[in-house]
C-alpha positions as CSV (number, residue, x, y, z in Angstrom):
1,M,-11.7,16.4,-4.3
2,F,-10.6,14.8,-7.6
3,D,-11.6,11.4,-8.9
4,P,-9.0,9.0,-7.8
5,K,-10.1,6.2,-10.2
6,T,-10.1,8.8,-13.5
7,L,-6.6,9.7,-12.1
8,L,-5.7,6.1,-11.9
9,D,-6.5,5.9,-15.8
10,Q,-4.4,8.8,-16.6
11,F,-1.5,7.4,-14.7
12,L,-1.7,4.2,-16.8
13,G,-1.5,6.3,-19.9
14,S,-5.1,6.0,-21.2
15,K,-5.5,9.4,-22.0
16,V,-3.4,12.2,-23.1
17,P,-4.5,15.9,-22.0
18,G,-5.3,17.8,-25.1
19,T,-6.3,14.9,-26.9
20,E,-9.8,13.0,-27.1
21,D,-8.6,9.3,-27.1
22,T,-5.5,7.0,-26.7
23,V,-2.0,7.9,-27.6
24,R,-1.8,5.5,-30.4
25,G,-5.3,5.9,-31.5
26,K,-4.9,9.8,-31.8
27,A,-1.2,10.0,-32.4
28,G,-1.8,13.0,-34.8
29,Q,-3.3,14.5,-32.2
30,A,-0.6,14.7,-29.6
31,V,2.1,15.7,-32.3
32,Q,0.0,18.7,-33.0
33,L,-0.2,19.2,-29.2
34,A,3.8,18.9,-29.2
35,K,3.7,21.6,-32.1
36,D,1.3,23.8,-30.2
37,N,2.6,23.7,-26.7
38,P,6.0,21.9,-26.5
39,L,5.5,21.9,-22.3
40,A,2.2,20.4,-22.9
41,T,4.0,17.4,-24.5
42,G,6.1,16.9,-21.2
43,A,3.0,16.3,-19.3
44,I,1.9,13.1,-20.9
45,G,5.2,12.0,-19.3
46,A,4.6,13.5,-16.3
47,L,1.3,11.5,-15.5
48,L,3.7,8.6,-15.3
49,L,5.8,10.7,-13.5
50,G,8.7,11.4,-15.9
51,T,10.3,8.3,-15.4
52,K,12.5,6.5,-17.8
53,G,10.7,3.0,-17.4
54,G,7.0,3.4,-17.1
55,R,4.6,1.2,-19.2
56,S,2.3,3.5,-21.0
57,L,-0.1,0.6,-22.0
58,T,-1.6,0.6,-25.6
59,G,-4.4,-0.9,-27.8
60,S,-7.6,-2.6,-26.4
61,A,-5.9,-2.4,-22.7
62,L,-6.6,1.3,-22.6
63,K,-10.4,0.9,-23.4
64,I,-11.3,-0.8,-20.2
65,G,-9.9,1.7,-17.5
66,G,-7.0,1.6,-15.5
67,L,-8.6,-0.5,-12.4
68,A,-9.4,-3.2,-14.8
69,V,-6.0,-3.1,-16.3
70,V,-4.2,-3.8,-12.9
71,A,-7.1,-6.0,-11.8
72,G,-6.9,-8.2,-15.2
73,L,-3.2,-8.6,-15.1
74,G,-3.0,-9.2,-11.6
75,Y,-6.0,-11.9,-12.1
76,Q,-4.3,-13.7,-14.7
77,A,-1.1,-13.7,-13.0
78,Y,-2.9,-15.2,-9.8
79,K,-5.0,-17.8,-11.9
80,N,-1.8,-18.8,-13.6
81,Y,0.0,-19.0,-10.3
82,K,-2.7,-21.4,-8.8
83,A,-2.9,-23.4,-11.6
84,G,0.6,-24.2,-11.3
85,K,1.6,-22.9,-14.6
86,A,5.0,-21.9,-15.6
87,P,5.5,-18.0,-15.2
88,G,4.7,-16.7,-19.0
89,E,3.0,-19.9,-20.1
90,D,-0.2,-18.6,-20.6
91,T,-0.6,-15.8,-23.2
92,T,-4.3,-15.2,-23.1
93,P,-4.9,-11.4,-24.3
94,L,-6.2,-9.0,-21.5
95,I,-9.4,-7.9,-23.7
96,D,-10.3,-10.6,-26.4
97,T,-11.6,-13.0,-23.7
98,D,-13.5,-13.0,-20.6
99,V,-10.3,-12.2,-18.5
100,V,-12.1,-9.0,-17.1
101,P,-15.4,-10.4,-16.1
102,E,-13.7,-13.7,-14.7
103,A,-11.6,-11.4,-12.7
104,Q,-14.4,-9.6,-11.1
105,R,-16.2,-12.9,-10.2
106,S,-12.9,-13.8,-8.8
107,G,-12.6,-10.8,-6.1
108,F,-10.3,-8.6,-8.2
109,D,-11.4,-4.7,-8.2
110,T,-12.5,-4.5,-12.4
111,Q,-15.1,-2.1,-11.6
112,A,-14.6,1.5,-10.3
113,S,-18.0,1.3,-8.5
114,D,-16.7,-1.6,-6.3
115,V,-13.4,0.2,-5.4
116,D,-13.4,2.8,-2.8
117,D,-11.3,6.0,-2.9
118,S,-8.7,4.8,-0.6
119,F,-7.6,2.2,-2.4
120,A,-7.5,3.8,-5.8
121,L,-5.2,6.3,-4.1
122,A,-3.0,3.4,-2.5
123,L,-2.7,2.1,-6.1
124,M,-1.4,5.7,-7.4
125,R,0.8,6.2,-4.4
126,A,2.2,2.8,-4.6
127,M,3.0,3.8,-8.6
128,I,4.5,7.1,-7.5
129,A,6.9,5.3,-4.7
130,A,7.8,2.6,-7.2
131,A,8.7,5.4,-9.7
132,R,11.2,7.2,-6.9
133,A,12.7,4.1,-5.8
134,D,15.9,4.8,-7.8
135,G,16.2,8.2,-6.7
136,H,15.5,9.8,-10.2
137,V,12.8,12.2,-8.6
138,D,15.2,14.7,-7.3
139,D,14.4,18.0,-6.3
140,D,15.1,19.2,-10.2
141,E,13.0,16.7,-11.4
142,R,10.3,17.5,-9.1
143,A,10.4,21.0,-10.4
144,R,10.5,19.7,-13.9
145,I,7.4,17.6,-13.4
146,A,5.5,20.5,-11.6
147,D,5.8,22.5,-14.6
148,R,4.6,19.7,-16.8
149,L,1.8,19.1,-14.8
150,A,1.0,23.0,-14.9
151,V,-0.2,22.4,-18.4
152,S,-1.5,19.1,-18.3
153,G,-5.2,20.0,-17.8
154,L,-5.7,18.1,-14.3
155,E,-7.3,19.5,-11.5
156,D,-5.6,21.6,-9.2
157,D,-6.1,19.5,-6.2
158,A,-5.1,16.2,-8.5
159,R,-1.9,18.1,-9.3
160,D,-1.3,18.9,-5.7
161,F,-1.7,15.2,-4.6
162,I,1.0,14.3,-7.4
163,N,3.2,16.9,-5.9
164,R,2.8,16.1,-2.6
165,E,3.3,12.5,-2.9
166,L,6.6,13.2,-5.0
167,K,7.8,15.5,-2.2
168,E,7.0,13.8,1.1
169,P,8.6,10.3,2.3
170,T,7.1,7.6,1.2
171,D,4.6,5.7,4.0
172,L,4.8,2.1,2.6
173,D,3.3,0.8,6.0
174,E,0.1,2.8,4.8
175,I,0.2,1.8,1.3
176,V,0.5,-1.8,2.3
177,A,-2.4,-1.5,4.9
178,A,-4.8,-0.3,2.3
179,A,-4.9,-3.7,0.6
180,R,-7.3,-5.6,2.8
181,T,-7.6,-8.7,0.5
182,E,-5.1,-11.1,-1.2
183,E,-6.5,-9.9,-4.7
184,Q,-5.8,-6.3,-3.4
185,R,-2.2,-7.2,-2.5
186,V,-1.5,-8.9,-5.8
187,E,-3.3,-5.6,-7.5
188,L,-1.1,-3.2,-5.4
189,Y,2.1,-5.2,-6.5
190,T,1.1,-5.1,-10.4
191,A,0.4,-1.4,-10.5
192,S,3.6,-0.8,-8.9
193,R,5.2,-3.0,-11.4
194,L,3.3,-1.2,-14.1
195,A,4.9,2.0,-13.2
196,I,8.5,0.9,-14.0
197,D,10.7,-1.5,-15.9
198,P,13.0,-2.2,-13.1
199,D,16.6,-2.1,-14.8
200,T,18.4,-0.7,-11.5
201,R,19.4,-2.5,-8.3
202,A,17.4,0.1,-6.4
203,E,14.3,-0.4,-8.4
204,R,14.5,-4.0,-8.2
205,G,15.0,-4.2,-4.5
206,Y,11.9,-1.9,-3.7
207,L,9.9,-4.0,-5.7
208,D,11.3,-7.1,-3.8
209,M,10.9,-5.2,-0.5
210,L,7.1,-4.4,-1.7
211,A,6.4,-8.0,-2.3
212,G,7.7,-9.0,1.0
213,R,5.8,-6.4,2.8
214,L,2.6,-7.5,0.8
215,K,3.4,-11.3,1.7
216,L,3.4,-12.1,-1.9
217,P,5.0,-15.5,-2.5
218,D,8.0,-15.5,-4.8
219,A,6.3,-18.1,-7.4
220,L,3.2,-15.7,-7.5
221,V,5.7,-12.4,-8.0
222,D,7.3,-14.1,-10.8
223,H,3.9,-14.6,-12.9
224,I,2.9,-11.1,-12.0
225,E,6.2,-10.1,-13.5
226,A,5.8,-12.4,-16.7
227,T,2.2,-11.1,-17.0
228,V,3.0,-7.3,-16.6
229,A,6.3,-7.9,-19.1
230,G,3.9,-9.4,-21.6
231,A,1.1,-6.5,-21.6
232,P,0.8,-4.3,-24.6
233,S,3.0,-1.6,-24.2
234,Q,4.6,1.6,-26.0
235,G,6.7,2.2,-23.1
């Protein structure tokens, strides 16, 4: 069985198959990879499902791992919402303060050791479901993604998991049920929002439906939107 938490890091763009560091930190290696194997370069995008809008986080946000990024951003949004601030009012950097340790003390899942595999899988399933929301991932796109995954360096069972989630109907009930606390519900929405920049009615409608199923107040959703939109990104 693959390690869901490691795969979550790759979903969020923290590592590029065939390189030794982040996309930004080792851009030259990524360029060389493109020259040596163009298909392998496609696998970089395939880790965010080949979608047009996924945010590939950059800079210091990549150093802390995927779970901590999701939890840190979710916590910032939640804290600002509880404090009655306006969305986007607090521009505290994710890494350059004590946000992540503070988030952990507040019940958010910043440490891989504190999160069970089932919730890590739910976060990835939520990201895949969001990426599928606009119908972009059709049969042809799934075939292209499968080709890219084949040269991605991922373990066979990790590739099988991604391909299965892309093909089978989304079980939103199961994904939502995996979030057992209010903090995890925030994290689940945050991960979904990180997967896409909703610029179609279908994507926006999906995120609105997810927020409703997670029973997140509209004002809290607005804070998550503002916090994710302000995260350092190259995508």
